[in-house]
C-alpha positions, 0 to 999 in steps of 0.5 A: 570614900577616902580623900585620895582615891584611884590618885596617882600620888607622887612623893620624893624624899621618900625613903624615911621620915616625912616622904616615908609618913606620906607614903602610909597617909596617902594609902590608906587614903586610897591612892596610888603612890611613887616613891622617890628617892636615891637608896633603892632597899629602903623604897624598896621595903617600903614598896613592898610592905604597902603591897605592889599593888598600889605603890611602885618604888623608883629609885632616883637621883632627882639633882638628874633632870633626865632622872626626874623625867624618868620617875614622871614617866614610869609614874603616868606608864605605870598608873596613869596619871600624875594627881599629886606631886609632893615635892619633899626631898631635901638636902642640907651641909651645917656650917658657917658658909665660906667653909662649906664646899662648893659642890655641897652648895649645888647639891643643896640648890639642885635638891631643894629648888631646882628638881621641884621646879623642873617636876613640876615643869616635867607634870604640868602637861600632864596635869593641864591635860587631866583637867586638874593636879596639885603639886606640895612643895614642903619648904621651911620655917627657915625660909622665913627667917634668915637662919645663922650656919644654914646659909644655903638651905634658908635661900632654897627654902624661901625661894621654893616658897615664894615659888610656890606662890608665884605659880600658884597665881599663874595657875589660878584659872586652871584646876591646878593647885599648888600648896606649901607646907613650912615646918619646923623643926622635924624628929628625923635622921635630918637634924636629929640623927647622931651623924649630923645633930652636932652639926645642926644649929641650938636656935632648930631646937629652940623651936617645938619638935613636929613628927615626921607623922604631923608633918605628913598630916599637914601635907595630906591637907594640903593635896587635899584643899589646894590651901596656899600654905600651912607651916607648923609650930603655927607660932613659931611660922609667926614669929619667924615670919615677924623675924624676917620683917623686924631684924632688930627684934630677930637680933634681941630674941636670937640669944634668948633662943639659944641659950633655949636651943642649947639646952634642949639640944643637950636633950637629943643628943644624949637619947641618939646615943643611948 
């Protein structure tokens, strides 16, 4: 038997990148998936490819509370349960904080933090009635260390991580588990697409780049065992925590990593132009 035979998994940000990779892996392990994203066409294509018996596409703007309610209602209506909730969707606008438009700051907060909290709050009564469930929140190593030119993103990922730990403690005497997956840079359109790569701070490219498939694997492992947190690259996770705890060390290491990041970013920019 596969780990998720007959389980219903709700995935946000499912139309591409990590979310799409998660959907494929969950279905391969016997799950039924409810796919959420704002973009209808890629979502519908993925659901059709995975098969109508096991995949349901629900175009959703998760910054809207009513849409979040509808998403989870659709999951229960179609498949009868919410066994796993993967809060994967993310939004970012990079740049010096005082130059980031206010509406963009609010959207980062709504998508990265408010939506996972809202979806979790809506899903919990169903999970309690079932007697079990797992919530996997996709944070970031940017939530372990302050990241220049991504202050709102860092703040929301830091908060999502702490929210997850606090909720896990609240639910420790139940069969509902809460896990966090904290990736470093991932080779997806979120940072390597030609339309955004120039705005990504070089420091991001100083770390080893993971694939969407690798991070999806961590999400499935967390959904299966309820581990408190998984980070990739693991060493980068330790380094980020150390830099947060010892700010002086961060200031010493940053120039070295910036220089490496400039070199690596140039390679990815050249690749994106091909």
